C-alpha positions in Angstrom: -98.9 2.8 199.3 -98.7 6.4 200.1 -97.1 9.4 198.4 -93.4 9.7 199.1 -90.3 11.0 197.8 -87.5 8.6 197.2 -84.0 10.0 197.2 -81.1 7.9 195.9 -77.7 8.4 197.4 -76.1 11.1 195.2 -78.5 10.0 192.4 -81.9 11.4 191.3 -84.7 12.8 193.6 -88.1 12.9 192.3 -91.6 13.4 193.5 -93.5 10.2 192.7 -97.2 10.0 192.0 -99.3 8.2 194.3 -100.2 4.6 193.7 -103.7 4.2 192.4 -105.0 2.1 195.0 -104.6 3.3 198.7 -106.3 0.9 201.1 -106.6 0.1 204.7 -105.2 -3.3 204.1 -102.7 -3.6 207.1 -99.0 -3.4 206.5 -97.1 -6.7 207.3 -95.2 -6.6 210.6 -93.1 -9.2 212.2 -94.4 -9.1 215.8 -96.7 -12.0 215.6 -95.1 -15.0 217.1 -95.3 -18.1 214.7 -96.2 -16.0 211.6 -94.1 -16.1 208.5 -92.6 -12.8 208.9 -91.7 -13.3 212.5 -89.9 -16.5 211.5 -87.7 -14.6 209.0 -86.6 -12.2 211.6 -86.4 -14.6 214.6 -84.7 -17.6 212.7 -83.7 -16.9 209.1 -81.7 -13.8 209.8 -79.7 -15.0 212.8 -78.9 -18.2 210.9 -77.7 -16.2 208.0 -75.4 -14.1 210.1 -73.7 -17.3 211.2 -73.5 -18.6 207.6 -71.9 -15.4 206.3 -69.5 -15.5 209.2 -68.5 -19.2 208.4 -68.2 -18.5 204.6 -65.3 -16.1 204.9 -61.9 -15.8 206.9 -63.1 -12.3 208.2 -60.9 -10.6 210.8 -61.9 -9.3 214.3 -63.4 -6.1 213.1 -66.0 -8.0 210.9 -66.6 -10.6 213.9 -67.3 -7.9 216.2 -69.7 -6.1 213.9 -71.5 -9.3 213.2 -71.9 -10.1 216.9 -73.2 -6.5 217.6 -75.7 -7.1 214.6 -76.9 -10.4 215.9 -77.2 -9.0 219.3 -79.4 -6.1 218.0 -81.7 -8.1 216.0 -82.3 -10.5 218.6 -82.6 -8.6 221.8 -82.0 -5.0 220.9 -83.7 -2.1 219.0 -83.2 -0.7 215.6 -80.1 1.6 215.3 -79.5 3.9 212.5 -76.6 3.9 210.1 -73.5 6.0 211.2 -73.6 9.5 209.9 -70.7 9.0 207.7 -72.2 6.0 205.8 -72.7 6.5 202.1 -76.5 6.1 202.2 -76.9 7.4 205.7 -79.6 10.1 204.5 -81.8 7.7 202.6 -82.1 5.1 205.4 -82.4 7.9 208.0 -85.5 9.2 206.0 -87.1 5.9 205.5 -86.5 4.5 209.0 -87.0 7.6 211.2 -90.1 6.0 212.6 -88.5 2.7 213.5 -85.2 3.6 215.1 -85.2 2.9 218.7 -88.1 0.3 218.3 -88.0 -3.4 218.2 -87.1 -4.9 214.9 -90.4 -6.8 215.1 -92.4 -3.7 215.2 -91.1 -2.2 211.9 -92.8 -3.1 208.5 -91.5 -6.4 207.5 -90.5 -5.3 204.0 -88.4 -2.4 205.5 -87.0 -4.4 208.4 -85.9 -7.3 206.0 -84.3 -4.6 203.7 -82.6 -2.9 206.4 -81.2 -6.0 207.9 -79.4 -6.9 204.7 -78.0 -3.2 204.4 -76.7 -3.7 207.9 -75.1 -7.0 207.1 -73.2 -5.6 204.3 -72.0 -2.8 206.5 -70.9 -5.4 209.2 -68.6 -7.2 206.9 -67.1 -4.1 205.3 -68.7 -4.2 201.8 -69.0 -0.5 201.6 -65.9 0.4 203.5 -62.4 1.3 202.4 -60.6 -1.8 203.5 -59.9 -5.2 201.9 -63.4 -6.4 202.1 -64.8 -3.6 200.1 -67.0 -5.0 197.3 -66.7 -8.7 198.3 -70.0 -10.2 198.0 -70.8 -12.1 201.3 -73.2 -14.2 199.4 -71.0 -15.2 196.5 -70.0 -18.6 197.9 -73.7 -19.6 198.2 -74.4 -18.5 194.6 -71.3 -20.2 193.2 -72.0 -23.6 194.9 -75.6 -23.5 193.5 -74.4 -22.5 189.9 -71.8 -25.5 189.9 -74.1 -28.1 191.3 -75.5 -31.2 189.6 -79.0 -29.9 189.4 -77.8 -27.0 187.0 -75.9 -29.6 184.9 -79.2 -31.6 184.6 -81.2 -28.7 183.8 -78.8 -27.5 181.0 -79.0 -31.0 179.5 -82.7 -30.8 179.6 -82.5 -27.9 177.2 -81.4 -30.4 174.4 -84.9 -31.8 174.6 -86.5 -28.6 173.8 -84.4 -27.5 170.8 -86.5 -29.1 168.2 -90.1 -28.9 169.8 -92.7 -26.5 168.4 -92.0 -22.9 169.2 -95.4 -22.6 171.2 -94.6 -25.5 173.4 -90.9 -24.4 174.0 -92.3 -21.0 175.0 -94.6 -22.6 177.5 -91.8 -24.6 178.9 -89.3 -21.8 179.2 -91.8 -19.5 180.7 -92.7 -22.3 183.4 -89.0 -22.7 184.0 -88.4 -19.1 184.6 -91.4 -19.0 186.9 -90.6 -21.8 189.1 -86.7 -20.7 189.3 -85.1 -23.4 191.6 -87.8 -26.0 190.5 -86.8 -25.2 186.9 -86.7 -29.0 185.9 -90.6 -28.9 186.3 -90.9 -26.4 183.6 -88.8 -28.5 181.1 -91.1 -31.3 181.0 -92.9 -30.9 177.8 -95.0 -33.9 177.0 -98.5 -34.8 175.8 -101.2 -33.9 178.2 -99.1 -31.6 180.3 -100.5 -27.9 181.0 -100.0 -25.4 178.1 -100.2 -21.8 178.0 -103.6 -20.6 179.4 -104.4 -24.0 180.9 -105.0 -23.8 184.6 -105.4 -27.4 185.1 -102.1 -27.2 187.1 -103.2 -27.0 190.8 -99.8 -25.5 191.8 -100.6 -22.5 189.4 -103.0 -20.5 191.4 -103.4 -17.9 188.7 -102.2 -18.1 184.8 -102.3 -15.2 182.6 -99.8 -16.6 180.2 -102.0 -16.3 177.2 -102.2 -12.5 177.7 -98.5 -12.3 178.3 -97.7 -13.7 174.9 -100.4 -11.6 173.3 -98.6 -8.5 174.5 -95.4 -9.8 172.7 -96.5 -10.5 169.1 -93.9 -11.9 167.0 -92.0 -9.2 164.7 -93.5 -6.2 166.5 -90.0 -4.7 167.4 -90.7 -4.6 171.0 -88.3 -3.8 174.0 -89.1 -6.0 177.1 -87.8 -5.1 180.5 -87.0 -8.1 182.9 -86.5 -7.3 186.5 -84.6 -10.2 187.9 -84.8 -11.8 191.2 -82.3 -14.5 192.2 -78.9 -15.6 190.7 -77.5 -19.0 190.1 -79.9 -21.6 189.4 -82.9 -19.2 189.1 -81.1 -16.7 186.6 -80.3 -19.3 184.2 -83.9 -20.0 183.1 -84.5 -16.4 183.0 -81.6 -16.1 180.4 -83.0 -18.8 178.4 -86.5 -17.2 178.4 -84.8 -14.1 177.3 -82.9 -15.8 174.5 -86.3 -17.5 173.3 -87.9 -13.8 173.3 -85.0 -12.6 171.1 -84.6 -15.6 168.9 -88.3 -16.0 168.1 -88.6 -12.2 167.6 -91.2 -11.6 170.5 -88.7 -8.7 171.3 -86.0 -7.1 169.4 -84.4 -5.9 172.7 -84.5 -6.9 176.3 -83.2 -4.9 179.3 -82.4 -6.9 182.1 -82.5 -5.1 185.5 -80.3 -6.4 188.4 -79.2 -5.3 191.9 -76.4 -2.8 192.2 -75.1 -4.6 195.1 -75.7 -7.8 197.2 -79.3 -8.0 198.6 -81.5 -10.8 200.1 -78.8 -13.5 199.9 -79.1 -14.6 196.3 -80.3 -11.7 194.5 -78.7 -11.2 190.9 -76.1 -8.6 190.2 -74.2 -7.9 187.0 -71.4 -10.2 188.0 -74.0 -13.0 188.5 -75.4 -12.4 185.0 -71.7 -12.9 183.6 -71.3 -16.0 185.8 -74.5 -17.4 184.4 -73.6 -16.5 180.8 -70.3 -18.2 181.1 -71.8 -21.3 182.6 -74.3 -21.5 179.5 -71.7 -20.6 176.9 -69.3 -23.2 178.2 -71.9 -25.9 178.2 -72.4 -28.5 175.5 -75.3 -28.7 173.2 -78.3 -26.3 173.2 -77.3 -24.7 176.5 -74.0 -23.7 174.7 -75.7 -22.3 171.7 -78.0 -20.2 174.0 -75.1 -18.9 175.9 -73.3 -17.9 172.7 -76.4 -16.0 171.3 -76.8 -14.2 174.5 -73.1 -13.2 174.7 -73.5 -11.9 171.1 -76.7 -10.1 172.0 -75.0 -8.2 174.7 -72.3 -7.1 172.4 -74.9 -5.8 169.8 -77.0 -4.2 172.3 -79.9 -6.5 171.9 -79.6 -7.6 175.6 -78.6 -4.8 178.1 -77.9 -5.1 181.8 -78.9 -2.2 183.9 -79.2 -1.4 187.5 -80.5 1.3 189.8 -80.3 2.0 193.6 -84.1 1.6 193.9 -83.9 -2.0 193.4 -82.3 -2.2 196.9 -84.8 0.1 198.5 -87.5 -0.8 201.1 -90.3 1.0 199.2 -93.1 -0.3 196.8 -92.9 0.3 193.3 -95.5 3.0 193.6 -92.7 5.2 194.8 -90.2 4.5 192.0 -88.1 7.5 190.9 -89.3 9.2 187.8 -86.2 8.0 185.8 -87.2 4.5 186.3 -90.8 5.2 185.7 -89.7 6.5 182.4 -88.0 3.3 181.4 -90.7 1.1 182.4 -93.3 3.2 180.6 -91.3 3.0 177.4 -91.3 -0.8 177.0 -94.0 -3.2 175.6 -94.0 -5.2 178.9 -92.1 -5.3 182.2 -91.7 -8.6 183.7 -91.1 -8.7 187.5 -89.6 -11.9 188.7 -89.8 -13.5 192.2 -91.4 -12.9 195.5 -89.8 -9.6 196.6 -90.7 -8.0 193.4 -94.3 -9.1 194.0 -94.4 -7.7 197.4 -93.2 -4.4 196.2 -95.4 -4.3 193.1 -98.8 -4.7 195.0 -97.7 -3.6 198.6 -96.5 -5.8 201.4 -99.9 -5.6 203.0 -102.5 -8.1 204.2 -104.8 -7.9 201.2 -107.8 -10.0 200.7 -106.6 -12.6 198.2 -109.4 -11.7 195.9 -108.3 -8.0 195.6 -108.0 -6.9 192.1 -104.4 -7.2 190.7 -105.2 -4.9 187.9 -106.4 -2.2 190.3 -103.4 -2.6 192.7 -101.0 -2.2 189.8 -102.9 0.6 188.0 -100.2 3.0 188.9 -97.5 1.0 187.1 -96.2 2.9 184.1 -97.1 0.4 181.4 -98.1 -3.2 181.0 -96.6 -5.4 183.8 -96.4 -9.2 184.4 -95.5 -11.0 187.7 -93.7 -14.3 187.6 -93.6 -15.6 191.2 -93.2 -18.6 193.2 -95.2 -18.0 196.4 -92.8 -17.5 199.4 -94.6 -14.8 201.6 -98.1 -14.0 202.8 -98.9 -11.4 200.2 -101.4 -12.5 197.4 -104.0 -11.0 195.4 -105.9 -11.5 192.2 -107.4 -14.9 192.9 -110.9 -16.2 192.4 -112.8 -16.9 195.6 -113.2 -20.5 194.8 -109.7 -21.1 194.3 -108.8 -19.4 197.7 -111.4 -21.5 199.4 -110.0 -24.7 198.0 -106.5 -23.6 198.9 -107.4 -22.8 202.4 -109.3 -26.0 203.0 -106.1 -28.0 201.9 -104.4 -27.0 205.1 -101.0 -26.5 203.3 -99.0 -23.4 203.9 -99.6 -22.6 200.1 -98.8 -18.9 200.6 -95.2 -19.3 201.8 -93.9 -22.8 201.1 -92.9 -22.3 197.5 -95.1 -25.0 196.2 -97.5 -22.7 194.4 -96.9 -19.9 191.8 -98.6 -17.5 189.6 -98.5 -15.6 186.4 -100.3 -12.4 186.7 -100.5 -9.7 183.9 -101.9 -6.3 183.7 -102.0 -4.7 180.2 
């Protein structure tokens, strides 16, 4: 993570202090056939182009642009944005080393981020025509939010309404952690793991005791939550936020979301509203949670914010000064999901036992990562745990079957 200047389009420009832990750990590329990163570029991205094409009745202009993008990512080289594009300068600066080269030879984090920016351009999201501002991933988000799985998970909230606050806190934290496996987090029964208990082999690191210690009841704290996915994964985040406010672990929560569609299912303000409506219209405890959150928005106890940097291909060590000030002024910043983790520690091939605390020392305040493992990056594990995971033969780093809660005070 090197010292750079991030320039948001028409926004702020700030010199950003160098992240504390420079290292020679290789940056992850996508040019090793069979690797996870290679699979994303070679298989996932072309499939997504087709899914987006099929989800909307786009016209010839969009189809031609999607065809050109598909040809470029499969057989061509990285092309820059057109000079007239709204954020041409920002991407020109970050991609100057990669234009004219294979997509597979660019850093994985940059290539993945730039693909989504190009996909939005192809469907006219930033244009002046009728498709301006139409989220190409909205059909996928809405289908998930209206599915039977969400219905079942909302009903499960009734079971938590009357359990002791400590057990409920553990269940809701784990639900937020696992996201689309949220049903696992709602199972509160005798003998199941509680906060700080690492008996669950799927949880490769668990600093939840420290997390709650940083949020004592009645301290009047403000907590920042940087969201990951919308739909089924955002609802558990909102229920956790409700618990923080209702049990006075925080007096105020700032929920940071993306300013425009990103990485298929990433949450924007519209997705927050959809989830709040889904909760508020549900019967039982889910409806009560939705109602409380709706009122919290009106009272300012829950605020939604966004920033261009959340759709940037840089690590958090290069965040602009304004965002640093926001995170530095809260009791705890909770970063949700895999992409936020990659940006927090750097998308590099770290030794899995590298210190999480050292790699996040630059972050302006206490930080917690709640992450289901879906990419190669991992730090902060005990050597014995790493050995056992490697001996298992499972794709534990990328399959979504393992998770972590890591905290640096």
